[in-house]
C-alpha positions in Angstrom: 39.4 74.1 1.8 40.0 77.3 3.7 43.8 76.9 3.8 46.3 77.6 1.1 49.8 76.3 1.0 52.2 79.1 -0.3 55.1 76.8 -1.1 55.2 77.8 -4.7 55.4 81.5 -3.7 58.2 80.9 -1.2 60.3 78.8 -3.6 59.9 81.6 -6.3 60.9 84.3 -3.8 64.0 82.3 -2.9 64.9 81.2 -6.4 64.8 77.6 -5.3 63.5 74.6 -7.1 61.4 71.7 -5.8 64.4 69.4 -6.3 66.7 71.7 -4.3 64.1 71.7 -1.5 63.8 68.0 -1.6 67.6 67.6 -1.2 67.7 70.1 1.7 64.7 68.5 3.6 64.9 64.8 2.7 61.2 64.9 1.9 59.9 62.9 -1.1 59.5 64.7 -4.3 55.8 63.7 -4.4 55.2 65.3 -1.0 56.8 68.6 -2.1 55.1 68.5 -5.5 51.6 68.0 -4.0 52.2 70.9 -1.6 53.6 73.0 -4.5 50.4 72.4 -6.5 48.0 72.7 -3.7 46.9 69.0 -4.0 47.6 67.8 -0.5 44.9 67.2 2.1 47.0 67.1 5.3 50.5 68.0 6.4 52.5 66.4 9.2 54.1 68.7 11.8 57.5 67.1 11.0 57.0 68.1 7.4 56.2 71.7 8.4 59.2 71.8 10.6 61.5 70.6 7.8 60.0 73.1 5.3 60.2 76.0 7.6 63.8 75.2 8.6 64.9 74.9 4.9 63.0 78.0 3.8 63.8 80.1 6.8 60.1 80.9 7.4 57.3 80.5 9.9 54.3 78.2 9.5 52.2 81.3 8.9 54.3 82.2 6.0 53.8 78.7 4.5 50.1 78.3 5.1 47.5 81.1 4.8 43.8 81.1 5.7 41.6 82.1 2.8 38.0 83.1 3.9 35.2 81.4 2.0 34.0 84.7 0.4 37.4 85.5 -1.1 37.7 82.0 -2.7 34.2 82.3 -4.3 35.3 85.4 -6.4 
């Protein structure tokens, strides 16, 4: 996949745990954990909205495009 979810990085930068994010967003722990570990295949707009609101970030801060050549290295 050419997209990388940077949730782990954002949580570390903010000193926040997955459980704290769960409590702020109301999202299920499994949803947050799958995003945290890069195991999700799709994300709802409502989920992105909740995450960006709780983390004070933009969608582009949360998801980055990784070109195929960089991933192969």
